[in-house]
TIMI-352895 format. One record per residue: residue number from 1; residue in one letter; chain; x, z, y of N, C-alpha, C, O in turn. Coordinates in nm, 2 decimals. Example, Ala and Ser with C-alpha at 12.3 -4.5 7.8 and 13.67 -1.06 7.14 Angstrom:
<nodes>
   resi   resn   chain      nc1      nc3      nc2     cac1     cac3     cac2      cc1      cc3      cc2      oc1      oc3      oc2
      1      A       A     1.32     0.78    -0.57     1.23     0.78    -0.45     1.32     0.78    -0.33     1.42     0.85    -0.33
      2      S       A     1.28     0.71    -0.22     1.37     0.71    -0.11     1.29     0.79     0.00     1.34     0.80     0.11
</nodes>
This chain:
<nodes>
   resi   resn   chain      nc1      nc3      nc2     cac1     cac3     cac2      cc1      cc3      cc2      oc1      oc3      oc2
      1      M       A     0.10    -0.01    -0.10    -0.02     0.01     0.01     0.08    -0.02     0.13     0.20     0.02     0.11
      2      L       A     0.06    -0.09     0.25     0.15    -0.08     0.31     0.04    -0.04     0.48    -0.08    -0.08     0.49
      3      S       A     0.11     0.03     0.57     0.04     0.09     0.70     0.14     0.07     0.79     0.26     0.08     0.76
      4      R       A     0.06     0.02     0.92     0.14    -0.03     1.01     0.06     0.07     1.12    -0.06     0.09     1.11
      5      M       A     0.15     0.13     1.24     0.12     0.16     1.39     0.20     0.14     1.52     0.23     0.03     1.55
      6      L       A     0.21     0.19     1.55     0.30     0.09     1.71     0.29     0.21     1.78     0.19     0.29     1.79
      7      S       A     0.49     0.23     1.86     0.54     0.32     1.92     0.63     0.24     2.05     0.62     0.14     2.11
      8      A       A     0.70     0.33     2.06     0.80     0.25     2.16     0.94     0.31     2.16     0.93     0.43     2.13
      9      A       A     1.08     0.28     2.20     1.17     0.30     2.19     1.19     0.28     2.30     1.13     0.21     2.37
     10      L       A     1.31     0.35     2.33     1.36     0.36     2.46     1.51     0.33     2.47     1.59     0.36     2.38
     11      S       A     1.54     0.26     2.60     1.69     0.19     2.60     1.68     0.21     2.79     1.60     0.15     2.86
     12      G       A     1.78     0.30     2.83     1.75     0.37     2.95     1.62     0.36     3.02     1.56     0.46     2.98
     13      I       A     1.56     0.30     3.10     1.45     0.34     3.17     1.32     0.22     3.08     1.20     0.24     3.09
     14      D       A     1.36     0.15     3.03     1.30     0.04     2.97     1.22     0.10     2.83     1.27     0.19     2.76
     15      A       A     1.13     0.05     2.81     1.08     0.06     2.67     1.05    -0.06     2.58     0.99    -0.15     2.64
     16      T       A     1.07    -0.08     2.45     1.03    -0.19     2.38     0.94    -0.13     2.27     0.93    -0.02     2.22
     17      I       A     0.88    -0.24     2.25     0.75    -0.18     2.11     0.81    -0.14     1.99     0.91    -0.19     1.95
     18      V       A     0.74    -0.07     1.93     0.87    -0.03     1.77     0.69    -0.01     1.67     0.61     0.08     1.68
     19      R       A     0.69    -0.17     1.57     0.61    -0.13     1.46     0.67    -0.03     1.39     0.80    -0.04     1.37
     20      V       A     0.60     0.09     1.32     0.62     0.14     1.24     0.53     0.16     1.10     0.41     0.20     1.08
     21      E       A     0.61     0.10     1.03     0.52     0.07     0.90     0.59     0.11     0.75     0.70     0.12     0.70
     22      A       A     0.47     0.13     0.72     0.50     0.25     0.57     0.43     0.20     0.46     0.32     0.17     0.47
     23      H       A     0.54     0.18     0.29     0.52     0.13     0.21     0.55     0.24     0.12     0.65     0.31     0.13
     24      A       A     0.43     0.26     0.01     0.43     0.35    -0.07     0.47     0.26    -0.19     0.45     0.14    -0.18
     25      S       A     0.52     0.31    -0.29     0.63     0.25    -0.44     0.56     0.32    -0.57     0.47     0.40    -0.55
     26      S       A     0.59     0.29    -0.66     0.56     0.38    -0.76     0.75     0.44    -0.78     0.84     0.39    -0.72
     27      G       A     0.77     0.53    -0.87     0.88     0.61    -0.85     0.88     0.74    -0.80     0.78     0.79    -0.76
     28      L       A     1.04     0.84    -0.79     1.03     0.95    -0.79     1.02     0.93    -0.59     1.06     0.84    -0.51
     29      P       A     0.93     1.10    -0.59     0.92     1.14    -0.42     1.05     1.10    -0.38     1.15     1.13    -0.44
     30      A       A     1.04     1.02    -0.25     1.15     1.01    -0.14     1.10     0.96    -0.02     1.01     0.87    -0.02
     31      V       A     1.15     0.99     0.09     1.18     0.87     0.20     1.23     0.83     0.26     1.27     0.90     0.35
     32      N       A     1.28     0.67     0.26     1.37     0.59     0.28     1.35     0.54     0.45     1.26     0.46     0.47
     33      T       A     1.43     0.59     0.56     1.36     0.56     0.67     1.48     0.41     0.73     1.60     0.44     0.76
     34      V       A     1.46     0.34     0.74     1.54     0.22     0.79     1.52     0.14     0.92     1.41     0.12     0.97
     35      G       A     1.65     0.09     0.97     1.54     0.03     1.13     1.65     0.09     1.27     1.63     0.09     1.39
     36      L       A     1.78     0.13     1.20     1.92     0.18     1.32     1.86     0.31     1.39     1.88     0.36     1.50
     37      P       A     1.76     0.37     1.25     1.73     0.55     1.33     1.84     0.65     1.34     1.94     0.67     1.27
     38      D       A     1.82     0.70     1.44     1.96     0.82     1.45     1.95     0.94     1.42     1.88     0.93     1.32
     39      S       A     1.98     1.07     1.43     2.02     1.15     1.32     1.88     1.26     1.40     1.90     1.38     1.39
     40      A       A     1.78     1.21     1.45     1.70     1.31     1.55     1.59     1.24     1.47     1.50     1.30     1.42
     41      V       A     1.61     1.10     1.44     1.46     1.01     1.34     1.45     1.03     1.23     1.34     1.03     1.18
     42      R       A     1.59     1.06     1.15     1.57     1.07     1.04     1.54     1.20     0.96     1.50     1.21     0.85
     43      E       A     1.61     1.36     1.08     1.58     1.50     1.02     1.38     1.46     1.04     1.32     1.53     0.96
     44      S       A     1.31     1.39     1.09     1.16     1.42     1.11     1.12     1.38     1.04     1.00     1.37     1.06
     45      R       A     1.16     1.32     0.89     1.10     1.40     0.75     1.05     1.48     0.74     0.93     1.48     0.72
     46      E       A     1.13     1.63     0.75     1.08     1.72     0.73     0.98     1.83     0.83     0.94     1.95     0.81
     47      R       A     0.97     1.72     0.97     0.87     1.78     1.06     0.77     1.67     0.99     0.70     1.71     0.89
     48      V       A     0.76     1.56     1.01     0.68     1.50     0.94     0.59     1.59     0.79     0.47     1.63     0.79
     49      R       A     0.65     1.59     0.71     0.59     1.67     0.57     0.52     1.78     0.59     0.42     1.80     0.53
     50      S       A     0.57     1.88     0.68     0.53     2.00     0.77     0.41     1.98     0.85     0.33     2.07     0.88
     51      A       A     0.41     1.91     0.87     0.29     1.89     0.98     0.21     1.84     0.94     0.10     1.86     0.98
     52      I       A     0.25     1.74     0.83     0.10     1.64     0.75     0.06     1.79     0.64    -0.04     1.83     0.58
     53      L       A     0.11     1.80     0.65     0.08     1.93     0.51    -0.04     2.05     0.57    -0.15     2.06     0.52
     54      N       A     0.01     2.13     0.67     0.00     2.19     0.77    -0.18     2.14     0.85    -0.26     2.22     0.90
     55      S       A    -0.18     1.99     0.83    -0.27     1.93     0.91    -0.39     1.95     0.83    -0.49     1.93     0.88
     56      G       A    -0.39     1.98     0.68    -0.49     1.94     0.56    -0.48     1.83     0.52    -0.59     1.78     0.47
     57      F       A    -0.38     1.75     0.53    -0.38     1.61     0.47    -0.27     1.61     0.35    -0.18     1.68     0.35
     58      T       A    -0.30     1.50     0.26    -0.22     1.53     0.15    -0.07     1.43     0.14    -0.10     1.32     0.16
     59      Y       A     0.01     1.45     0.12     0.17     1.41     0.15     0.20     1.35    -0.02     0.22     1.41    -0.12
     60      P       A     0.18     1.20     0.03     0.15     1.16    -0.12     0.28     1.17    -0.16     0.38     1.17    -0.09
     61      Q       A     0.29     1.17    -0.29     0.39     1.18    -0.40     0.48     1.09    -0.49     0.51     1.10    -0.61
     62      K       A     0.52     1.00    -0.37     0.54     0.85    -0.41     0.69     0.81    -0.35     0.74     0.89    -0.28
     63      R       A     0.76     0.68    -0.37     0.90     0.65    -0.32     0.81     0.62    -0.21     0.70     0.56    -0.24
     64      M       A     0.86     0.66    -0.07     0.82     0.56     0.06     0.94     0.50     0.12     1.06     0.55     0.12
     65      T       A     0.88     0.38     0.18     0.98     0.30     0.27     0.96     0.31     0.40     0.90     0.21     0.44
     66      V       A     1.00     0.43     0.54     0.94     0.40     0.67     1.03     0.26     0.71     1.14     0.25     0.68
     67      N       A     0.95     0.16     0.78     1.05     0.09     0.84     1.05     0.04     1.02     0.97    -0.03     1.08
     68      L       A     1.13     0.07     1.06     1.13     0.14     1.22     1.16    -0.01     1.24     1.26    -0.05     1.18
     69      A       A     1.07    -0.15     1.34     1.11    -0.31     1.37     1.08    -0.30     1.55     1.01    -0.25     1.63
     70      P       A     1.21    -0.39     1.53     1.27    -0.42     1.48     1.37    -0.35     1.48     1.40    -0.26     1.56
     71      A       A     1.46    -0.41     1.36     1.54    -0.34     1.32     1.66    -0.39     1.41     1.76    -0.35     1.36
     72      D       A     1.68    -0.44     1.48     1.83    -0.44     1.56     1.85    -0.35     1.70     1.95    -0.37     1.78
     73      I       A     1.71    -0.24     1.72     1.77    -0.16     1.78     1.77    -0.04     1.79     1.66     0.00     1.81
     74      R       A     1.85     0.04     1.79     1.86     0.18     1.78     1.73     0.23     1.81     1.68     0.19     1.91
     75      K       A     1.66     0.31     1.73     1.60     0.46     1.75     1.63     0.56     1.79     1.74     0.59     1.75
     76      V       A     1.56     0.64     1.88     1.65     0.75     1.96     1.56     0.89     1.97     1.45     0.87     2.02
     77      G       A     1.60     1.02     1.93     1.50     1.10     2.00     1.37     1.11     1.84     1.37     1.06     1.73
     78      S       A     1.27     1.20     1.91     1.17     1.26     1.85     1.08     1.20     1.88     0.99     1.28     1.84
     79      S       A     0.99     1.05     1.94     0.90     1.05     1.98     0.78     0.96     1.88     0.66     0.93     1.89
     80      L       A     0.89     0.93     1.77     0.86     0.83     1.67     0.79     0.93     1.53     0.76     0.89     1.42
     81      D       A     0.77     1.07     1.57     0.73     1.18     1.47     0.63     1.17     1.41     0.62     1.15     1.29
     82      L       A     0.47     1.18     1.55     0.33     1.10     1.56     0.31     0.98     1.45     0.26     0.99     1.34
     83      P       A     0.36     0.86     1.50     0.35     0.71     1.44     0.39     0.73     1.29     0.31     0.70     1.20
     84      V       A     0.53     0.79     1.26     0.51     0.79     1.15     0.43     0.93     1.06     0.42     0.93     0.94
     85      A       A     0.40     1.01     1.14     0.31     1.04     1.06     0.14     1.04     1.05     0.07     1.13     0.99
     86      A       A     0.12     0.91     1.13     0.01     0.88     1.10    -0.02     0.76     1.01    -0.13     0.74     0.96
     87      A       A     0.14     0.67     0.99     0.14     0.57     0.89     0.18     0.63     0.78     0.17     0.54     0.69
     88      I       A     0.23     0.77     0.73     0.23     0.83     0.63     0.08     0.84     0.57     0.03     0.79     0.47
     89      V       A     0.01     0.94     0.69    -0.13     0.98     0.64    -0.20     0.81     0.62    -0.32     0.81     0.59
     90      A       A    -0.17     0.74     0.63    -0.29     0.61     0.57    -0.25     0.62     0.46    -0.34     0.64     0.37
     91      L       A    -0.17     0.61     0.44    -0.11     0.61     0.26    -0.22     0.64     0.16    -0.26     0.60     0.05
     92      N       A    -0.24     0.74     0.25    -0.34     0.81     0.14    -0.48     0.72     0.16    -0.54     0.70     0.26
     93      E       A    -0.54     0.68    -0.03    -0.64     0.60     0.01    -0.74     0.71     0.09    -0.75     0.83     0.04
     94      G       A    -0.82     0.67     0.22    -0.96     0.64     0.24    -0.90     0.79     0.35    -0.99     0.85     0.39
     95      A       A    -0.83     0.81     0.38    -0.74     0.86     0.53    -0.82     0.81     0.65    -0.92     0.83     0.72
     96      L       A    -0.73     0.72     0.62    -0.79     0.61     0.74    -0.84     0.51     0.71    -0.80     0.45     0.62
     97      A       A    -0.96     0.45     0.81    -1.07     0.31     0.77    -0.87     0.23     0.78    -0.77     0.22     0.70
     98      D       A    -0.91     0.20     0.90    -0.82     0.08     0.90    -0.65     0.16     0.90    -0.61     0.25     0.97
     99      P       A    -0.57     0.08     0.79    -0.40     0.17     0.82    -0.31     0.05     0.88    -0.19     0.04     0.85
    100      I       A    -0.37    -0.03     0.98    -0.30    -0.07     1.04    -0.38    -0.09     1.17    -0.49    -0.12     1.19
    101      Q       A    -0.29    -0.07     1.24    -0.34    -0.04     1.42    -0.24    -0.13     1.50    -0.12    -0.12     1.50
    102      E       A    -0.31    -0.20     1.56    -0.28    -0.33     1.64    -0.32    -0.27     1.81    -0.24    -0.33     1.89
    103      S       A    -0.37    -0.21     1.85    -0.43    -0.21     1.97    -0.35    -0.09     2.06    -0.31    -0.09     2.18
    104      T       A    -0.33     0.04     1.94    -0.28     0.19     2.03    -0.16     0.20     1.97    -0.13     0.17     1.86
    105      L       A    -0.10     0.24     2.06     0.06     0.27     2.08     0.01     0.44     2.12    -0.08     0.47     2.20
    106      M       A     0.10     0.53     2.06     0.15     0.66     2.01     0.24     0.69     2.02     0.32     0.61     1.97
    107      M       A     0.31     0.82     2.06     0.40     0.87     2.08     0.39     1.08     2.12     0.32     1.14     2.20
    108      G       A     0.50     1.12     2.03     0.48     1.28     2.04     0.58     1.30     1.95     0.63     1.21     1.87
    109      E       A     0.62     1.42     1.96     0.73     1.49     1.87     0.61     1.58     1.81     0.50     1.60     1.88
    110      L       A     0.65     1.64     1.63     0.55     1.70     1.58     0.62     1.85     1.57     0.74     1.85     1.57
    111      S       A     0.53     1.98     1.57     0.60     2.09     1.52     0.57     2.09     1.37     0.52     2.00     1.31
    112      L       A     0.61     2.21     1.32     0.56     2.18     1.21     0.41     2.25     1.09     0.37     2.29     0.98
    113      D       A     0.36     2.21     1.26     0.19     2.31     1.22     0.12     2.24     1.23     0.01     2.23     1.17
    114      G       A     0.16     2.13     1.33     0.10     1.93     1.33     0.07     1.96     1.48    -0.01     1.88     1.52
    115      S       A     0.12     2.05     1.57     0.06     2.01     1.70     0.19     1.94     1.77     0.32     1.96     1.76
    116      V       A     0.11     1.86     1.84     0.21     1.77     1.95     0.32     1.81     2.03     0.27     1.90     2.11
    117      R       A     0.44     1.80     2.06     0.49     1.83     2.18     0.51     1.70     2.29     0.53     1.60     2.23
    118      P       A     0.51     1.71     2.42     0.63     1.62     2.47     0.68     1.54     2.50     0.64     1.59     2.60
    119      V       A     0.73     1.45     2.53     0.86     1.33     2.48     0.88     1.27     2.61     0.79     1.27     2.69
    120      P       A     0.99     1.24     2.63     1.01     1.16     2.74     1.00     0.99     2.70     1.02     0.93     2.59
    121      G       A     0.98     0.94     2.83     0.94     0.77     2.83     0.83     0.74     2.81     0.81     0.62     2.78
    122      T       A     0.72     0.82     2.83     0.57     0.78     2.82     0.57     0.69     2.90     0.56     0.58     2.85
    123      L       A     0.58     0.68     3.02     0.56     0.59     3.19     0.61     0.54     3.12     0.57     0.57     3.01
    124      S       A     0.72     0.44     3.10     0.78     0.34     3.04     0.72     0.29     2.93     0.67     0.18     2.96
    125      A       A     0.70     0.34     2.80     0.61     0.32     2.74     0.45     0.25     2.74     0.41     0.15     2.68
    126      A       A     0.37     0.31     2.81     0.26     0.27     2.89     0.27     0.13     3.00     0.18     0.05     3.03
    127      L       A     0.39     0.15     3.05     0.39    -0.01     3.10     0.43    -0.11     3.06     0.40    -0.23     3.10
    128      E       A     0.50    -0.09     2.95     0.55    -0.24     2.82     0.41    -0.22     2.71     0.37    -0.31     2.63
    129      A       A     0.34    -0.10     2.72     0.19    -0.14     2.59     0.12    -0.21     2.72     0.07    -0.29     2.65
    130      R       A     0.09    -0.24     2.84    -0.01    -0.27     2.90     0.06    -0.41     2.92    -0.03    -0.49     2.93
    131      K       A     0.20    -0.46     2.92     0.27    -0.57     2.97     0.20    -0.63     2.81     0.13    -0.73     2.82
    132      T       A     0.21    -0.58     2.69     0.20    -0.66     2.56     0.07    -0.66     2.58     0.03    -0.75     2.49
    133      G       A    -0.02    -0.63     2.63    -0.21    -0.63     2.58    -0.25    -0.46     2.50    -0.35    -0.43     2.43
    134      L       A    -0.17    -0.41     2.52    -0.22    -0.31     2.39    -0.31    -0.24     2.50    -0.29    -0.25     2.62
    135      T       A    -0.41    -0.17     2.46    -0.56    -0.07     2.56    -0.53     0.05     2.52    -0.50     0.12     2.61
    136      R       A    -0.52     0.11     2.41    -0.51     0.25     2.42    -0.40     0.34     2.42    -0.35     0.26     2.34
    137      L       A    -0.32     0.42     2.44    -0.17     0.53     2.44    -0.27     0.63     2.39    -0.38     0.67     2.42
    138      L       A    -0.21     0.66     2.32    -0.16     0.86     2.27    -0.05     0.93     2.32     0.07     0.90     2.31
    139      V       A    -0.08     1.00     2.36     0.07     1.06     2.43     0.01     1.24     2.43    -0.11     1.28     2.44
    140      P       A     0.12     1.31     2.41     0.06     1.45     2.41     0.08     1.49     2.56     0.14     1.43     2.65
    141      V       A    -0.02     1.63     2.55    -0.12     1.64     2.65    -0.02     1.65     2.75    -0.06     1.63     2.86
    142      A       A     0.12     1.69     2.74     0.19     1.72     2.84     0.27     1.65     2.89     0.38     1.69     2.94
    143      N       A     0.20     1.49     2.87     0.24     1.39     2.90     0.14     1.31     2.95     0.16     1.20     2.98
    144      A       A    -0.01     1.37     2.98    -0.08     1.28     2.98    -0.13     1.24     3.15    -0.21     1.16     3.19
    145      E       A    -0.05     1.33     3.23    -0.02     1.33     3.36     0.03     1.18     3.40    -0.02     1.08     3.45
    146      E       A     0.20     1.22     3.34     0.34     1.08     3.35     0.23     0.92     3.33     0.22     0.84     3.42
    147      A       A     0.17     0.91     3.20     0.11     0.79     3.15     0.03     0.72     3.22     0.03     0.60     3.23
    148      G       A    -0.07     0.86     3.28    -0.19     0.83     3.33    -0.19     0.74     3.44    -0.29     0.67     3.47
    149      V       A    -0.05     0.74     3.53     0.02     0.66     3.69    -0.06     0.52     3.64    -0.14     0.46     3.71
    150      V       A    -0.02     0.48     3.50    -0.02     0.34     3.47    -0.16     0.26     3.45    -0.22     0.29     3.35
    151      E       A    -0.20     0.19     3.52    -0.36     0.10     3.57    -0.37     0.02     3.41    -0.27    -0.02     3.35
    152      G       A    -0.50     0.01     3.38    -0.51    -0.11     3.28    -0.51    -0.03     3.15    -0.58    -0.10     3.07
    153      I       A    -0.47     0.08     3.10    -0.45     0.15     2.96    -0.55     0.26     2.96    -0.56     0.33     3.06
    154      D       A    -0.62     0.27     2.87    -0.69     0.45     2.80    -0.55     0.48     2.78    -0.47     0.40     2.73
    155      V       A    -0.53     0.61     2.84    -0.46     0.71     2.81    -0.55     0.78     2.78    -0.66     0.79     2.84
    156      V       A    -0.50     0.85     2.61    -0.54     0.94     2.55    -0.48     1.11     2.52    -0.37     1.11     2.46
    157      P       A    -0.53     1.24     2.55    -0.36     1.32     2.57    -0.46     1.39     2.38    -0.58     1.43     2.36
    158      V       A    -0.32     1.37     2.30    -0.35     1.45     2.20    -0.30     1.57     2.17    -0.20     1.58     2.23
    159      R       A    -0.33     1.64     2.11    -0.28     1.78     2.09    -0.24     1.86     1.92    -0.19     1.97     1.88
    160      S       A    -0.28     1.74     1.84    -0.25     1.74     1.74    -0.23     1.63     1.65    -0.29     1.53     1.69
    161      L       A    -0.14     1.62     1.51    -0.17     1.49     1.42    -0.31     1.50     1.38    -0.34     1.38     1.38
    162      G       A    -0.42     1.58     1.33    -0.55     1.59     1.29    -0.61     1.55     1.42    -0.72     1.50     1.42
    163      E       A    -0.54     1.56     1.54    -0.65     1.49     1.61    -0.64     1.36     1.65    -0.74     1.30     1.70
    164      A       A    -0.49     1.28     1.61    -0.46     1.15     1.61    -0.50     1.07     1.52    -0.49     0.94     1.51
    165      I       A    -0.58     1.17     1.41    -0.58     1.11     1.30    -0.77     1.04     1.34    -0.83     0.93     1.33
    166      A       A    -0.80     1.15     1.38    -0.93     1.15     1.43    -0.95     1.07     1.54    -1.07     1.05     1.57
    167      L       A    -0.87     1.02     1.61    -0.92     0.97     1.71    -0.89     0.74     1.66    -0.92     0.63     1.72
    168      L       A    -0.82     0.77     1.55    -0.74     0.65     1.46    -0.90     0.57     1.39    -0.92     0.45     1.36
    169      N       A    -1.00     0.72     1.39    -1.05     0.66     1.24    -1.20     0.67     1.34    -1.31     0.71     1.30
    170      G       A    -1.17     0.63     1.47    -1.29     0.61     1.56    -1.36     0.71     1.63    -1.46     0.68     1.69
    171      A       A    -1.31     0.88     1.65    -1.37     0.97     1.73    -1.35     0.95     1.88    -1.26     0.86     1.90
    172      E       A    -1.39     1.00     1.96    -1.44     0.99     2.11    -1.33     1.05     2.14    -1.33     1.17     2.11
    173      G       A    -1.22     1.01     2.20    -1.14     1.14     2.29    -1.13     1.22     2.36    -1.23     1.22     2.43
    174      S       A    -1.02     1.36     2.40    -1.17     1.45     2.48    -1.10     1.36     2.56    -1.04     1.25     2.55
    175      P       A    -1.15     1.45     2.69    -1.14     1.43     2.81    -0.98     1.51     2.89    -0.91     1.61     2.86
    176      M       A    -0.97     1.42     3.01    -0.80     1.46     3.03    -0.83     1.62     3.12    -0.92     1.65     3.20
    177      P       A    -0.71     1.70     3.04    -0.78     1.82     3.07    -0.72     1.90     3.21    -0.64     1.85     3.29
    178      A       A    -0.75     1.96     3.20    -0.82     2.08     3.38    -0.68     2.03     3.43    -0.58     2.02     3.37
    179      G       A    -0.71     1.99     3.56    -0.50     1.99     3.65    -0.48     1.90     3.65    -0.41     1.87     3.75
    180      I       A    -0.50     1.80     3.53    -0.43     1.67     3.57    -0.50     1.58     3.68    -0.62     1.58     3.66
    181      E       A    -0.45     1.51     3.78    -0.47     1.44     3.89    -0.48     1.32     3.84    -0.42     1.28     3.74
    182      S       A    -0.58     1.21     3.95    -0.61     1.14     3.94    -0.49     0.99     4.00    -0.40     1.01     4.09
    183      R       A    -0.51     0.91     3.95    -0.38     0.82     4.01    -0.35     0.78     4.17    -0.24     0.75     4.21
    184      E       A    -0.47     0.78     4.25    -0.45     0.79     4.35    -0.40     0.90     4.40    -0.33     0.86     4.50
    185      S       A    -0.37     1.05     4.39    -0.35     1.15     4.42    -0.19     1.17     4.37    -0.10     1.20     4.45
    186      I       A    -0.17     1.15     4.25    -0.04     1.12     4.23     0.07     1.01     4.31     0.17     1.04     4.37
    187      M       A     0.04     0.88     4.30     0.05     0.83     4.39     0.09     0.87     4.53     0.21     0.87     4.56
    188      F       A     0.00     0.90     4.65    -0.02     0.95     4.77     0.13     1.08     4.73     0.23     1.08     4.80
    189      K       A     0.10     1.19     4.63     0.23     1.24     4.68     0.38     1.20     4.66     0.47     1.26     4.71
    190      L       A     0.38     1.08     4.58     0.49     1.01     4.56     0.50     0.96     4.69     0.61     0.99     4.73
    191      L       A     0.45     0.88     4.79     0.46     0.85     4.90     0.48     0.91     5.05     0.55     0.87     5.14
    192      S       A     0.41     1.00     5.04     0.41     1.12     5.09     0.46     1.23     5.09     0.43     1.29     5.18
    193      P       A     0.55     1.30     5.00     0.66     1.43     4.94     0.61     1.51     5.11     0.64     1.47     5.23
    194      P       A     0.51     1.65     5.04     0.51     1.71     5.12     0.69     1.78     5.22     0.80     1.77     5.18
    195      G       A     0.66     1.83     5.31     0.81     1.87     5.37     0.91     1.77     5.36     1.02     1.81     5.33
    196      G       A     0.90     1.65     5.38     0.96     1.53     5.40     1.06     1.51     5.25     1.06     1.57     5.15
    197      W       A     1.14     1.39     5.28     1.17     1.37     5.16     1.30     1.44     5.07     1.31     1.44     4.95
    198      G       A     1.40     1.51     5.19     1.47     1.60     5.16     1.55     1.54     5.10     1.61     1.61     5.03
    199      L       A     1.60     1.41     5.09     1.70     1.35     4.98     1.81     1.30     5.08     1.78     1.27     5.19
    200      D       A     1.96     1.28     5.03     2.06     1.20     5.04     2.14     1.12     4.97     2.21     1.16     4.87
    201      L       A     2.14     1.03     5.01     2.22     0.90     4.90     2.36     0.97     4.86     2.44     0.95     4.76
    202      A       A     2.37     1.01     4.93     2.58     1.13     4.89     2.56     1.19     4.75     2.64     1.20     4.66
    203      E       A     2.40     1.25     4.74     2.39     1.36     4.62     2.41     1.22     4.50     2.44     1.26     4.39
    204      V       A     2.39     1.09     4.50     2.37     0.97     4.42     2.51     0.97     4.33     2.61     0.93     4.40
    205      K       A     2.55     1.01     4.22     2.63     0.92     4.16     2.66     0.81     4.11     2.57     0.77     4.04
    206      G       A     2.81     0.70     4.13     2.77     0.54     4.09     2.66     0.46     4.14     2.61     0.47     4.25
    207      Q       A     2.63     0.40     4.09     2.51     0.28     4.15     2.55     0.27     4.30     2.48     0.30     4.40
    208      G       A     2.69     0.20     4.27     2.74     0.17     4.41     2.67     0.04     4.50     2.67     0.03     4.62
    209      A       A     2.63    -0.04     4.41     2.50    -0.17     4.46     2.40    -0.07     4.53     2.38    -0.04     4.65
    210      A       A     2.33    -0.03     4.41     2.20    -0.03     4.47     2.20     0.11     4.62     2.12     0.12     4.71
    211      R       A     2.32     0.21     4.59     2.30     0.27     4.77     2.39     0.19     4.87     2.42     0.24     4.97
    212      R       A     2.43     0.07     4.84     2.47    -0.02     4.97     2.34    -0.10     4.99     2.31    -0.12     5.10
    213      A       A     2.26    -0.14     4.86     2.09    -0.24     4.93     2.05    -0.13     5.01     2.02    -0.17     5.12
    214      L       A     2.03     0.02     4.97     1.93     0.09     5.05     2.00     0.19     5.18     1.93     0.27     5.23
    215      E       A     2.15     0.18     5.23     2.19     0.20     5.31     2.18     0.07     5.42     2.23     0.08     5.53
</nodes>
């Protein structure tokens, strides 16, 4: 059986769409992650396993391969925890109505209890998701304000792996948490920060060409 989720990998400030593919076959239970994962991504196997079990799902007792495509781009950090876990859950028959998700991008680090922790780069991921025509972005609650600045894509905050699976199965998304500001309010603050700018180009290290252009 094959499942596929979408996520994003960061390269500097830019994001690249990553297809997280999971395949289960007969053999001794094991997980092999391919596609240039760094140590944080490889270590996610243990976080993902505990999060799946503690969220009430069955962890497949099969030989599984997780592919992170494109394979020539290095995948760094813990933001792939959530899509990898969702792809593995989808390998359980009936756990996910549609194991191939082509319109939803998701990011998030998983705790052992299945809760979703914030990750860097959700703004870049939202911009890339909109550029490639995706319609929905699942992000940790703490990242919802950041990603919500991008118009044209539905940003849905998620608190746990179980909530993310329910959303993929068609459940209605939770409202934006209290305290999340509107795009207009955020942009106003960015353009007109209280107390003045308080910035000095002397504090910028390197970036000589950019500094010269601003000056």
